[in-house]
C-alpha positions in Angstrom: 97.8 91.1 139.9 94.0 91.2 139.4 92.1 90.0 136.3 91.8 93.5 134.8 95.5 94.2 135.2 96.4 90.8 133.8 94.3 91.5 130.7 96.0 94.8 130.1 99.4 93.2 130.3 98.7 90.7 127.6 100.8 91.1 124.4 99.0 92.8 121.5 98.7 89.5 119.6 96.0 88.3 122.0 94.3 91.6 122.9 91.2 91.2 120.7 87.5 91.5 121.3 87.0 87.7 121.9 89.7 87.8 124.6 88.7 90.9 126.6 85.6 91.9 128.5 82.6 91.6 126.1 80.4 93.5 128.5 82.6 96.6 128.0 82.1 96.6 124.3 79.0 98.4 122.7 76.7 95.9 121.1 76.3 97.9 117.9 78.4 100.4 115.9 81.6 100.0 118.1 84.1 102.9 117.9 87.6 102.3 116.7 89.7 101.4 119.8 93.5 101.7 119.3 94.3 101.9 122.9 96.9 99.1 122.5 98.5 101.0 119.5 97.5 98.4 116.9 94.9 99.4 114.3 94.7 96.2 112.3 94.9 92.5 113.3 94.9 89.6 110.9 95.3 86.3 112.8 95.5 82.8 111.4 93.9 83.9 108.1 93.6 81.5 105.2 91.6 81.4 102.0 91.7 79.1 99.0 90.5 79.5 95.4 89.8 76.3 93.5 92.3 74.4 95.7 95.0 77.1 95.6 95.8 78.6 99.0 96.1 82.3 98.2 96.5 83.2 101.9 98.0 80.6 104.3 97.8 81.1 108.1 98.6 84.8 107.7 99.4 86.8 110.8 99.8 90.5 110.3 99.7 93.5 112.7 99.7 97.2 111.7 100.4 99.8 114.3 98.4 103.1 114.6 100.0 105.8 112.6 102.7 103.7 110.9 103.7 103.5 107.2 104.1 99.9 106.3 105.3 98.5 103.0 104.2 95.1 101.8 106.3 93.5 99.1 106.3 90.1 97.4 106.1 88.5 93.9 102.9 88.0 92.0 100.9 85.3 93.7 102.3 86.1 97.1 98.8 87.1 98.4 99.1 90.9 98.5 95.9 91.7 96.6 93.9 88.9 98.4 95.1 90.3 101.7 93.7 93.7 100.9 90.5 92.1 99.5 90.0 90.4 102.9 90.6 93.6 104.9 88.1 95.6 102.8 85.4 92.8 102.7 85.7 91.9 99.0 86.9 88.4 99.9 85.9 86.4 103.0 88.6 84.1 104.4 88.0 80.4 105.1 89.5 80.7 108.5 90.9 83.3 110.8 90.0 86.7 112.4 90.4 90.2 111.1 89.9 93.1 113.5 90.0 96.9 113.1 91.3 98.1 116.4 90.2 96.2 119.5 86.5 96.0 118.8 85.5 96.0 115.1 85.2 92.6 113.6 85.7 93.2 109.9 84.4 89.8 108.9 80.9 90.7 110.1 80.7 93.8 107.9 80.0 94.5 104.3 82.3 96.5 102.0 80.4 99.8 102.5 80.3 99.3 106.2 84.0 98.7 106.3 84.6 101.9 104.4 82.4 103.8 106.7 84.4 102.5 109.7 87.4 104.3 108.4 89.3 102.0 105.9 90.1 103.5 102.5 91.6 101.6 99.6 93.3 103.0 96.5 93.6 100.6 93.6 96.5 100.6 91.1 94.6 102.3 88.3 93.3 105.7 89.4 89.5 106.1 89.3 88.4 109.7 89.2 85.4 111.6 87.6 87.3 112.7 84.5 84.6 115.1 83.3 84.4 116.9 86.6 86.9 119.4 88.0 89.5 118.5 90.7 87.4 120.5 93.2 84.2 118.7 92.3 85.9 115.3 92.6 86.9 116.1 96.2 83.5 117.6 97.0 81.7 114.5 95.7 84.0 112.3 97.8 83.4 114.2 101.0 82.1 112.1 104.0 78.4 112.7 104.7 74.9 111.8 103.7 75.1 110.4 100.1 71.4 110.0 99.4 70.2 111.7 96.2 68.2 114.6 97.7 70.8 115.6 100.4 73.5 115.4 97.8 71.5 117.5 95.3 70.7 120.2 97.8 73.9 120.2 99.8 75.9 123.5 100.2 79.5 123.6 101.4 80.0 125.0 104.8 83.1 127.1 105.6 84.6 124.1 107.5 84.1 121.9 104.5 85.7 124.4 102.2 88.6 124.6 104.5 88.9 120.8 104.5 89.0 120.7 100.7 91.6 123.4 100.7 93.8 121.4 103.1 93.5 118.3 101.0 94.3 120.2 97.8 97.4 121.5 99.5 98.3 118.0 100.7 98.1 116.4 97.3 99.8 119.3 95.5 96.8 120.2 93.3 95.8 123.6 94.6 96.5 125.4 91.3 94.7 122.6 89.4 91.5 122.8 91.5 89.4 124.1 88.6 91.0 121.9 86.0 89.0 118.9 84.5 90.3 115.7 86.2 90.7 114.0 82.8 93.3 116.6 81.8 95.6 115.7 84.7 98.8 113.7 84.3 98.8 110.1 85.4 100.6 111.0 88.6 98.2 113.9 89.3 95.3 111.5 88.9 96.9 109.2 91.5 97.2 112.1 93.9 93.7 113.2 93.3 92.3 109.7 94.1 94.3 109.7 97.3 92.8 113.1 98.0 89.3 111.7 97.4 90.0 109.0 100.0 91.3 111.6 102.4 87.9 113.4 102.2 86.4 110.3 103.8 88.8 110.8 106.9 90.1 107.2 106.9 92.1 105.9 109.8 93.7 103.2 107.6 94.7 103.8 104.0 95.5 100.8 101.7 97.5 101.9 98.6 98.1 99.5 95.8 101.2 100.2 93.6 100.9 103.9 93.7 103.9 104.7 91.5 103.3 102.4 88.6 103.7 104.4 85.3 105.0 107.5 87.1 107.9 109.7 86.2 110.8 110.0 88.7 109.6 113.4 89.7 106.1 112.1 90.3 107.5 109.2 92.3 109.4 111.6 94.6 106.3 113.7 95.1 104.3 110.5 95.9 106.9 109.4 98.4 106.6 112.8 100.1 102.8 112.6 100.1 102.6 109.1 101.6 105.2 110.0 104.3 103.1 113.1 105.2 100.0 111.0 105.6 101.4 108.6 108.2 101.1 109.5 111.8 97.5 110.9 111.7 96.5 107.7 110.0 98.0 104.3 109.2 99.2 103.7 105.6 99.8 100.3 104.1 101.6 100.4 100.7 101.8 97.4 98.3 104.6 98.1 95.8 107.0 96.3 93.4 109.4 99.2 92.9 112.2 98.6 95.4 113.8 102.0 95.0 110.5 103.6 96.0 110.0 101.2 98.9 113.5 102.1 100.2 112.6 105.8 100.0 109.5 105.5 102.3 109.7 102.4 104.4 110.4 102.2 108.1 109.1 98.7 108.3 108.6 96.2 105.5 106.6 92.9 105.4 107.6 90.3 102.8 104.8 88.0 101.7 105.5 84.6 100.1 102.9 81.9 99.3 100.3 83.7 101.4 102.3 84.0 104.6 104.7 86.4 106.2 108.2 85.4 105.1 110.1 88.2 106.8 109.5 91.5 108.5 111.6 94.4 109.7 113.6 97.3 108.2 114.4 97.3 104.5 118.0 96.5 105.4 116.9 93.6 107.6 114.7 92.0 105.0 117.2 92.4 102.2 119.8 90.6 104.3 117.5 87.8 105.4 118.8 84.6 103.8 115.2 83.4 103.2 114.4 86.5 101.3 117.6 86.3 99.3 116.8 82.7 98.4 113.2 83.3 97.4 113.9 86.6 95.5 117.4 85.9 94.1 118.8 89.0 95.7 115.7 90.9 96.6 115.2 93.2 93.7 113.1 90.6 91.9 110.3 91.6 94.3 
């Protein structure tokens, strides 16, 4: 086997930029490379705050197109993990790659967003005095300088894209409604729609069903399942019934590290998870 074949046969854990052929990688603005079917690599990542190790030698891999649920108690490191991925927090040690080539630790928060990573926080943030349609239009990917934004006119393709997103998030009939008049669940869907207008390849969603009715939770589960495939979706959630309804693969964080990983049934029956969470539903 030659060197090139040997490299391609490596397991995904070691197929990163610093372990392949650097001369094959563009020096600037590298494109997302998911040729090994992994869109996100966190390897040996640690970060401490005032002596407290929030993330401790974390290794996490997210596949292209998958829907992954992350669970764990408060203090497990879930929010810090998302902060690291999006550039809000820099780890003390470790590497974080988006696909094979994009080193996220060298990029700013806006640069990371422009590479195709979107994040939805627990509390929805929408332009409440603007219509649902305007919220989506303002969130559209493109030149955001003042003059281009002021003079922009929607193309037919852009209008079609907005229509597709409205249908995806279930707000077609509310398109002209002021966003502030939406229900809590509808605001959550609108914010997801605003992220979709940026065409992200990886979507990080933090506790999407907090405060929702059961009907809204069911609709949110349907929405998140529909988004996976074309993009990767990582959901951090405490509601175990909701996690069961959407999860193919679950990662359990504890004290800043991966405690267990697998199907919901596998992690619930893992003795370590049972011991830590007193039966699992305490997550």
